[in-house]
Wavefront OBJ file of the C-alpha trace (Angstrom):
o trace
v 16.090 12.651 0.051
v 12.321 14.222 -0.083
v 11.976 17.871 -1.863
v 10.796 20.057 1.009
v 8.071 20.571 -0.785
v 6.936 16.995 -0.480
v 8.148 17.289 3.708
v 5.679 19.990 4.271
v 2.492 17.752 2.723
v 3.654 15.035 5.007
v 3.685 17.474 7.944
v 0.276 18.902 6.644
v -1.400 15.197 6.768
v -0.002 14.521 10.273
v -1.430 17.827 11.405
v -4.889 16.739 9.494
v -4.582 14.253 11.499
v -4.328 15.615 14.831
v -7.065 17.946 14.111
v -4.967 20.675 13.301
v -7.507 24.210 12.452
v -7.880 25.383 8.741
v -5.548 27.840 9.117
v -2.585 26.310 10.246
v -2.996 23.712 7.045
v -3.613 26.064 4.529
v -0.310 27.658 5.459
v 1.422 24.380 4.834
v -0.326 23.631 1.747
v 0.239 27.141 0.243
v 3.862 26.759 1.202
v 4.426 23.592 -0.433
v 2.824 25.110 -3.971
v 5.226 27.879 -3.270
v 8.402 25.659 -3.195
v 7.381 23.219 -5.549
v 10.313 22.934 -8.563
v 12.775 25.358 -7.111
v 16.036 23.676 -6.642
v 18.189 26.140 -5.216
v 16.889 25.535 -1.242
v 19.964 24.229 0.687
v 21.740 27.032 -0.555
v 18.950 29.268 0.517
v 18.730 27.888 3.898
v 22.223 27.646 4.278
v 22.211 31.455 4.021
v 19.258 31.974 6.240
v 17.072 33.275 2.953
v 13.971 30.898 2.913
v 12.103 33.484 4.607
v 12.574 35.921 1.921
v 10.557 33.901 0.111
v 6.948 34.684 -0.403
v 4.250 32.099 1.727
v 7.350 31.242 3.833
v 7.081 32.691 7.493
v 9.999 32.470 10.525
v 8.371 29.116 11.938
v 8.262 27.037 8.084
v 11.686 28.847 7.257
v 12.707 27.037 10.540
v 11.333 23.692 9.785
v 12.955 23.939 6.558
v 16.658 25.042 7.318
v 16.528 22.156 10.153
v 15.365 19.884 7.322
v 17.542 20.996 4.269
v 20.152 20.653 6.493
v 20.070 17.715 8.952
v 17.148 15.670 6.664
v 14.871 15.664 9.665
v 13.258 18.010 11.959
v 12.016 17.593 15.671
v 8.865 19.578 15.152
v 8.035 16.410 12.521
v 9.474 13.757 14.701
v 7.554 15.131 17.965
v 4.315 15.556 16.098
v 4.621 11.633 14.581
v 5.173 10.431 18.254
v 1.893 11.752 19.565
v -0.683 10.403 16.872
v -1.180 6.630 17.791
v -0.526 4.423 14.807
v -3.928 2.908 14.323
v -5.048 6.463 13.589
v -2.184 6.768 11.053
v -3.255 3.759 9.724
v -6.810 4.904 9.099
v -6.283 8.225 7.367
v -4.738 6.131 4.853
v -7.752 4.139 4.018
v -10.102 4.802 1.285
v -13.422 6.272 2.468
v -11.800 7.764 5.724
v -8.563 10.040 5.195
v -7.379 12.330 7.874
v -10.126 14.132 9.322
v -12.696 11.318 9.346
v -9.620 9.384 11.572
v -9.591 12.153 13.640
v -13.567 12.265 13.782
v -13.459 8.351 14.666
v -11.610 8.515 17.823
v -11.798 11.809 19.354
v -15.067 12.665 18.513
v -16.980 8.964 18.728
v -14.715 6.949 20.597
v -13.554 4.403 18.250
v -10.425 2.993 18.470
v -9.990 -0.646 16.772
v -11.067 -1.741 13.381
v -13.465 -4.182 15.455
v -15.228 -1.028 17.233
v -15.104 0.566 13.677
v -16.661 -2.291 12.058
v -19.724 -2.560 14.762
v -20.346 0.904 14.487
v -21.377 0.515 10.662
v -23.391 -2.289 11.037
v -25.292 -1.152 13.514
v -26.003 2.570 11.548
v -23.987 4.694 14.240
v -22.377 6.693 11.368
v -25.363 7.454 9.353
v -26.224 10.937 11.008
v -22.935 11.687 11.629
v -21.641 14.597 9.733
v -19.409 14.125 6.919
v -19.989 10.145 6.809
v -23.780 9.219 5.940
v -25.287 6.005 4.564
v -22.760 6.218 1.702
v -19.610 6.934 3.484
v -20.647 4.459 5.892
v -21.085 1.961 3.437
v -17.623 2.768 1.669
v -15.949 2.218 5.249
v -17.574 -1.290 5.466
v -16.276 -2.256 1.985
v -12.853 -0.969 3.296
v -12.920 -3.502 6.484
v -14.120 -6.108 4.262
v -11.661 -5.751 2.202
v -8.641 -5.987 4.562
v -10.400 -8.597 6.419
v -10.278 -11.191 3.371
v -6.357 -9.988 2.806
v -5.723 -10.089 6.380
v -2.347 -12.628 7.180
v -1.222 -11.626 3.404
v 1.475 -10.281 2.468
v 3.441 -8.670 -0.335
v 5.885 -10.597 -2.360
v 8.500 -8.026 -1.883
v 8.013 -8.684 1.630
v 8.351 -12.230 1.286
v 11.505 -12.363 -0.634
v 12.998 -10.393 2.011
v 12.265 -12.523 4.631
v 13.197 -15.761 2.500
v 16.175 -14.362 1.796
v 17.148 -13.567 5.793
v 16.135 -17.121 6.435
v 17.941 -18.825 3.700
v 21.134 -16.918 4.614
v 20.899 -17.884 8.209
v 20.695 -21.716 7.329
v 23.456 -21.560 4.801
v 25.830 -19.946 7.519
v 24.942 -22.440 9.663
v 24.875 -25.469 7.831
v 26.607 -25.048 4.403
v 26.059 -28.296 3.296
v 22.577 -28.112 3.283
v 20.186 -27.491 -0.005
v 17.300 -25.986 1.149
v 15.319 -23.730 -1.919
v 12.138 -21.347 -2.377
v 9.312 -23.435 -3.774
v 5.835 -23.136 -4.000
v 4.118 -19.351 -4.874
v 7.159 -17.782 -3.644
v 9.302 -19.481 -6.418
v 6.447 -18.724 -8.595
v 6.610 -14.788 -7.699
v 2.868 -14.616 -7.296
v 2.410 -10.759 -6.164
v 0.462 -11.672 -2.677
v 1.761 -14.348 -0.473
v 0.147 -16.198 2.403
v 2.983 -18.358 3.468
v 6.924 -19.264 2.839
v 7.227 -22.469 1.091
v 10.793 -24.150 1.056
v 11.993 -27.424 -0.166
v 15.120 -29.185 1.911
v 17.083 -32.315 0.692
v 17.203 -35.200 3.271
v 18.613 -37.007 4.725
v 20.097 -34.829 7.545
v 21.207 -34.959 11.231
v 19.194 -34.543 14.261
v 20.808 -31.124 14.648
v 19.827 -29.807 11.614
v 16.613 -30.931 12.293
v 16.345 -28.896 15.465
v 17.665 -25.635 14.137
v 14.770 -26.200 11.032
v 12.511 -26.550 13.654
v 13.703 -23.603 15.830
v 14.000 -21.727 12.711
v 9.875 -22.551 12.038
v 9.174 -21.336 15.738
v 11.268 -18.058 15.245
v 9.938 -17.146 11.935
v 6.112 -18.395 11.723
v 5.271 -15.558 14.586
v 6.113 -13.105 11.656
v 5.665 -14.866 8.516
v 3.741 -18.681 8.250
v 6.589 -21.181 7.007
v 6.192 -24.601 5.459
v 8.943 -27.192 4.960
v 8.725 -30.175 2.519
v 11.435 -32.751 2.106
v 12.911 -34.427 -0.729
v 15.828 -37.392 -0.865
v 18.716 -36.409 -3.419
v 17.826 -38.701 -6.064
v 14.024 -37.419 -5.926
v 14.864 -33.772 -5.592
v 13.967 -32.217 -9.054
v 10.935 -34.189 -9.200
v 9.611 -32.589 -5.969
v 10.464 -29.168 -6.969
v 8.601 -28.898 -10.008
v 5.733 -30.654 -7.922
v 5.800 -28.338 -5.121
v 6.661 -25.623 -8.022
v 3.623 -25.569 -10.035
v -0.173 -24.514 -9.140
v -2.401 -27.301 -9.260
v -3.315 -26.508 -13.147
v 0.146 -26.466 -13.741
v 0.695 -29.935 -12.339
v -2.167 -31.105 -13.637
v -1.714 -30.244 -17.200
v 1.775 -32.278 -17.226
v 0.304 -35.386 -15.942
v 2.077 -35.619 -12.921
v 3.820 -38.554 -14.238
v 5.331 -41.052 -11.620
v 7.891 -42.507 -13.908
v 9.681 -39.558 -13.860
v 10.880 -39.515 -10.420
v 14.069 -39.576 -10.173
v 14.502 -37.079 -12.668
v 15.889 -33.175 -12.430
v 13.510 -30.417 -12.981
v 15.592 -30.189 -16.783
v 14.990 -33.757 -17.046
v 11.784 -33.996 -16.353
v 10.393 -30.932 -18.759
v 12.927 -32.787 -21.327
v 11.295 -36.291 -20.705
v 7.663 -34.317 -21.860
v 9.065 -33.357 -24.711
v 9.138 -29.183 -23.429
v 12.220 -27.310 -22.434
v 12.213 -26.168 -19.116
v 9.357 -24.002 -18.028
v 10.639 -20.740 -15.534
v 8.865 -21.094 -12.215
v 7.155 -17.801 -12.651
v 5.161 -18.857 -15.274
v 4.025 -22.330 -13.442
v 0.073 -21.110 -13.139
v -2.225 -21.671 -15.676
v -1.481 -24.318 -17.449
v -1.592 -22.642 -20.641
v 2.208 -22.395 -20.597
v 2.539 -25.844 -21.295
v 1.031 -25.831 -24.334
v 2.700 -22.832 -25.502
v 6.066 -24.828 -24.593
v 5.185 -27.500 -26.643
v 4.604 -25.410 -29.533
v 7.852 -23.561 -28.759
v 6.160 -19.868 -28.169
v 6.855 -19.870 -24.841
v 9.631 -16.887 -25.391
v 9.471 -14.974 -22.174
v 10.666 -11.701 -21.149
v 14.124 -12.052 -19.103
v 15.249 -8.611 -19.515
v 14.858 -5.371 -20.427
v 16.752 -2.632 -22.523
v 15.555 0.599 -20.728
v 13.071 2.444 -18.404
v 10.170 4.859 -18.345
v 8.006 6.221 -15.615
v 10.958 7.916 -13.321
v 9.697 10.296 -10.999
v 12.402 12.885 -9.227
v 12.627 15.466 -6.439
v 11.295 17.861 -9.378
v 8.037 16.367 -8.215
v 7.667 14.010 -5.490
v 10.475 11.703 -6.013
v 13.419 11.576 -3.582
v 16.727 11.513 -5.624
v 17.756 14.412 -8.269
v 17.697 14.041 -11.902
v 21.226 13.299 -12.173
v 21.001 10.492 -9.609
v 18.472 8.456 -11.493
v 20.109 8.833 -14.619
v 23.547 7.921 -13.094
v 21.861 4.780 -11.731
v 19.951 3.686 -14.744
v 23.315 3.952 -16.667
v 25.147 1.796 -13.776
v 22.183 -0.857 -14.021
v 23.248 -1.064 -17.889
v 19.954 0.288 -19.222
v 20.203 2.107 -22.679
v 17.785 4.653 -22.014
v 15.173 6.439 -19.187
v 12.041 8.124 -19.382
v 11.532 10.823 -16.586
v 8.521 11.601 -16.251
v 7.363 13.545 -12.967
v 3.587 14.208 -11.643
v 1.853 16.762 -13.740
v -0.244 20.230 -12.651
v -3.435 18.376 -11.271
v -1.405 16.560 -8.690
v -0.908 19.089 -6.195
v -0.032 16.234 -3.555
v 2.804 14.923 -5.296
v 4.121 18.795 -6.207
v 2.735 18.054 -9.677
v 4.847 20.756 -12.400
v 3.112 23.727 -13.017
v 3.700 24.899 -16.706
v 6.084 27.573 -15.666
v 8.929 24.694 -14.450
v 8.583 22.796 -17.222
v 10.986 24.508 -19.545
v 13.555 24.717 -16.587
v 13.577 21.321 -15.996
v 13.767 20.139 -19.592
v 17.323 22.527 -19.958
v 18.520 21.075 -16.641
v 17.953 17.196 -18.350
v 19.240 18.369 -21.911
v 22.466 19.886 -19.589
v 22.709 16.060 -17.682
v 22.437 14.485 -21.087
v 26.021 15.884 -21.944
v 27.312 14.540 -19.169
v 26.045 11.118 -20.218
v 25.954 10.240 -23.780
v 25.812 6.894 -23.195
v 22.554 6.564 -22.144
v 19.336 8.251 -23.879
v 17.259 10.577 -21.964
v 13.705 10.977 -22.548
v 11.676 13.867 -21.121
v 8.036 12.792 -20.262
v 5.440 13.509 -17.809
v 2.627 11.703 -15.751
v -0.153 13.352 -16.786
v -3.358 13.191 -15.033
v -6.589 12.020 -16.542
v -9.495 14.450 -15.493
v -13.037 13.363 -15.003
v -13.975 14.103 -18.410
v -10.860 11.688 -20.151
v -8.991 15.015 -20.974
v -5.247 15.388 -20.144
v -4.444 18.020 -17.291
v -2.286 20.409 -19.939
v -2.972 21.857 -23.124
v -2.000 20.575 -26.451
v 0.810 22.922 -26.901
v 2.562 21.689 -23.773
v 2.184 17.673 -24.260
v 3.380 18.301 -27.714
v 6.632 19.304 -26.207
v 7.332 16.135 -24.216
v 9.214 13.045 -25.772
v 6.434 11.076 -24.170
v 3.052 11.032 -22.192
v 2.040 8.817 -19.423
v -1.476 8.929 -19.050
v -2.762 8.200 -15.223
v -5.569 8.151 -13.063
v -5.074 9.598 -9.568
v -8.646 10.918 -8.381
v -12.468 10.259 -8.559
v -11.661 6.583 -7.809
v -15.368 6.035 -7.567
v -16.977 6.267 -10.782
v -19.196 3.457 -11.765
v -17.757 0.901 -13.976
v -18.980 2.073 -17.632
v -18.209 6.002 -16.597
v -14.407 5.054 -15.525
v -14.129 3.254 -18.327
v -15.010 5.861 -20.835
v -12.776 8.205 -18.877
v -10.034 6.129 -19.896
v -10.942 5.577 -23.398
v -10.604 8.934 -23.791
v -7.665 9.437 -22.721
v -6.466 6.367 -24.665
v -7.657 8.395 -27.702
v -5.627 11.157 -27.349
v -2.735 11.914 -30.047
v -0.216 12.372 -26.891
v -1.021 9.400 -25.009
v 1.987 6.990 -25.584
v 1.396 4.840 -21.957
v -1.136 4.219 -19.783
v -0.042 3.876 -16.039
v -1.530 1.659 -13.590
v -4.906 0.772 -15.176
v -6.761 -0.604 -12.269
v -5.260 1.602 -9.860
v -4.917 -0.891 -7.368
v -3.100 -1.138 -3.750
v -1.977 -4.541 -3.150
v -3.437 -5.561 0.244
v -4.543 -1.750 0.644
v -7.522 -1.068 -1.806
v -8.913 -2.951 -4.649
v -8.640 -1.494 -8.203
v -11.828 1.148 -9.577
v -14.004 -0.537 -11.088
v -13.258 -0.139 -15.097
v -13.352 -2.864 -18.185
v -9.859 -3.723 -18.639
v -10.771 -5.916 -21.406
v -11.883 -3.453 -23.492
v -8.874 -0.781 -22.521
v -6.489 -3.306 -23.506
v -8.416 -3.875 -27.302
v -8.636 0.163 -27.778
v -4.913 0.910 -26.157
v -3.984 -1.640 -29.421
v -5.892 0.082 -31.566
v -4.691 3.773 -30.774
v -0.876 2.322 -30.499
v -0.691 2.713 -26.525
v 1.348 0.752 -24.389
v -0.233 -0.687 -21.449
v 1.878 -0.112 -18.030
v 3.137 -3.222 -16.062
v 3.507 -1.402 -12.884
v 6.475 -2.838 -10.962
v 5.927 -1.065 -7.839
v 5.408 -4.258 -5.435
v 2.492 -2.874 -3.692
v 0.738 -2.531 -7.137
v 2.098 -4.735 -9.801
v -0.923 -3.371 -11.801
v -1.894 -4.471 -14.748
v -3.012 -8.043 -13.051
v -0.964 -11.085 -14.635
v -3.955 -12.842 -15.146
v -5.029 -10.722 -18.022
v -1.569 -11.579 -20.114
v -3.942 -13.886 -22.625
v -6.395 -10.505 -23.566
v -2.927 -8.584 -24.583
v -1.355 -11.943 -26.595
v -4.953 -12.028 -28.099
v -5.467 -8.576 -29.271
v -1.299 -7.982 -29.784
v -1.506 -5.285 -27.378
v 1.569 -3.856 -25.974
v 2.974 -3.794 -22.438
v 6.016 -1.631 -21.194
v 7.511 -2.643 -17.516
v 8.013 0.362 -15.879
v 9.622 0.816 -12.251
v 7.019 3.865 -11.308
v 10.899 4.806 -9.360
v 10.215 7.223 -6.355
v 13.865 7.159 -5.590
v 16.793 5.142 -7.256
v 16.887 2.251 -5.041
v 13.494 1.867 -6.849
v 14.814 1.273 -9.989
v 15.137 -2.219 -8.644
v 11.416 -2.897 -8.513
v 12.067 -3.812 -12.049
v 12.882 -7.289 -11.300
v 9.091 -7.678 -9.930
v 7.651 -6.448 -13.449
v 9.579 -8.782 -15.081
v 8.487 -11.627 -12.786
v 4.677 -10.468 -13.639
v 5.253 -10.416 -17.429
v 6.514 -13.669 -17.118
v 3.273 -15.302 -15.075
v 1.671 -13.001 -17.915
v 3.345 -14.983 -20.558
v 4.016 -11.889 -22.671
v 6.553 -12.669 -25.507
v 9.478 -10.384 -25.544
v 7.734 -9.018 -28.463
v 5.229 -7.892 -26.640
v 7.106 -5.763 -24.011
v 8.300 -2.653 -25.588
v 11.126 -2.068 -23.054
v 12.820 -4.873 -24.736
v 13.876 -2.929 -27.641
v 16.715 -0.839 -28.654
v 16.504 3.068 -28.252
v 16.787 3.392 -31.924
v 13.269 1.388 -31.929
v 12.027 3.455 -29.024
v 13.120 6.757 -30.634
v 11.475 5.261 -33.803
v 7.966 4.106 -31.806
v 7.953 7.565 -29.443
v 7.691 9.549 -32.940
v 4.423 7.093 -34.128
l 1 2 3 4 5 6 7 8 9 10 11 12 13 14 15 16 17 18 19 20 21 22 23 24 25 26 27 28 29 30 31 32 33 34 35 36 37 38 39 40 41 42 43 44 45 46 47 48 49 50 51 52 53 54 55 56 57 58 59 60 61 62 63 64 65 66 67 68 69 70 71 72 73 74 75 76 77 78 79 80 81 82 83 84 85 86 87 88 89 90 91 92 93 94 95 96 97 98 99 100 101 102 103 104 105 106 107 108 109 110 111 112 113 114 115 116 117 118 119 120 121 122 123 124 125 126 127 128 129 130 131 132 133 134 135 136 137 138 139 140 141 142 143 144 145 146 147 148 149 150 151 152 153 154 155 156 157 158 159 160 161 162 163 164 165 166 167 168 169 170 171 172 173 174 175 176 177 178 179 180 181 182 183 184 185 186 187 188 189 190 191 192 193 194 195 196 197 198 199 200 201 202 203 204 205 206 207 208 209 210 211 212 213 214 215 216 217 218 219 220 221 222 223 224 225 226 227 228 229 230 231 232 233 234 235 236 237 238 239 240 241 242 243 244 245 246 247 248 249 250 251 252 253 254 255 256 257 258 259 260 261 262 263 264 265 266 267 268 269 270 271 272 273 274 275 276 277 278 279 280 281 282 283 284 285 286 287 288 289 290 291 292 293 294 295 296 297 298 299 300 301 302 303 304 305 306 307 308 309 310 311 312 313 314 315 316 317 318 319 320 321 322 323 324 325 326 327 328 329 330 331 332 333 334 335 336 337 338 339 340 341 342 343 344 345 346 347 348 349 350 351 352 353 354 355 356 357 358 359 360 361 362 363 364 365 366 367 368 369 370 371 372 373 374 375 376 377 378 379 380 381 382 383 384 385 386 387 388 389 390 391 392 393 394 395 396 397 398 399 400 401 402 403 404 405 406 407 408 409 410 411 412 413 414 415 416 417 418 419 420 421 422 423 424 425 426 427 428 429 430 431 432 433 434 435 436 437 438 439 440 441 442 443 444 445 446 447 448 449 450 451 452 453 454 455 456 457 458 459 460 461 462 463 464 465 466 467 468 469 470 471 472 473 474 475 476 477 478 479 480 481 482 483 484 485 486 487 488 489 490 491 492 493 494 495 496 497 498 499 500 501 502 503 504 505 506 507 508 509 510 511 512 513 514 515 516 517 518 519 520 521 522 523 524 525 526 527 528 529 530 531 532
């Protein structure tokens, strides 16, 4: 369950899209700020005492009580039902936002992406209040980005569709061998289709079933089937799984046509290469040299949010879940004070969170809980708490959440400044990209990686399937500079701790050795590293 302050901010967003007056909007913002960090709200709601909190009037108290007791409200449901889905979608796009989305539809009569693109191309927004030439240009770039990614989908979505499809076939034809292949099996972060290799021969009944599934699922997501006889399945699996570059470097020897995957690689003097790594061709030479020591698991996690800021789960819930997953340690890092949109923690609530964390640590002695913060990097590169606050944390994750429109040089210097802060231990999602939604901000990531190595900062490999940032294609720079990475779930709910699987897949694609990934280390080694 989301913290009530987060719920109020969601209502605030909907009302902003709806074009509500600023007086009503500000009431929700002030109420969310007042409630941030308060953990006894359910008890107050049950006793009818929410109205005693400054800034919470009868209307807000009623909404909050309904939400806390029933986990939803009629007010928000009705609000959502009156807003066209396209309006909500536009309100989240870079360069538009809720106010401009409302203005586009209600003042300018623009209702589709095509109409919006045409309006920009015809310079219809240049003279409009709130847009101007730069605003129009930004919207055009957003549209170009969306069109370039049209028809693509996230790895997490593809894996879910693939699992459903495979389960369907296994139930109907338990003896049929059908395996994922192509970019799906390599776990590429963005997919254009699902690919499967099917063992032949098979009956007409199976063929009809496959064709029917193809017709059904292709309406939702593109599917491609490949066929292989049993004696050539391994060879075909290698061929259809790897990128063209991987296959080219291998040499595609026809003499191995009847080999299994393991036999195929062995015949070439290579160990079996994990599918995720079969991308650039460099993995073949590393395997030949015996240097393909890739990450298979991690021992602990950092970058986990709770309902103290914008997470949906309590401190104890995430600690308990991490322990059940077998982790030796967990790093709690809620948002910092500048992240007002995410209920960032004010200095006056930090001590209370630490005390709660310490009491939970006593109840969970088998997992080490580290107390940290995801501290916003301000425009000048400083962090948003003073040193006497930062020094109290076990670790600090520096992150950019605002001012994305800086030029490359300015943004790079901003991040470099944060890396040089003596309290920075991690850099979060270093390019700020959201896959299929927005490109990363301009930044010289090569320089960032090199500087992180100089200052002993680990760069996060963010495992949120909509981020997967840093891009695995920078793995070669990490290896060349001996820069540490750390695989983080960026979890806002206990279920999102499972996101770590995507980060591990990206680390394999980056060909990072286990020694280069911080959280493959033991809790003792982590404690020593955090203390510098």
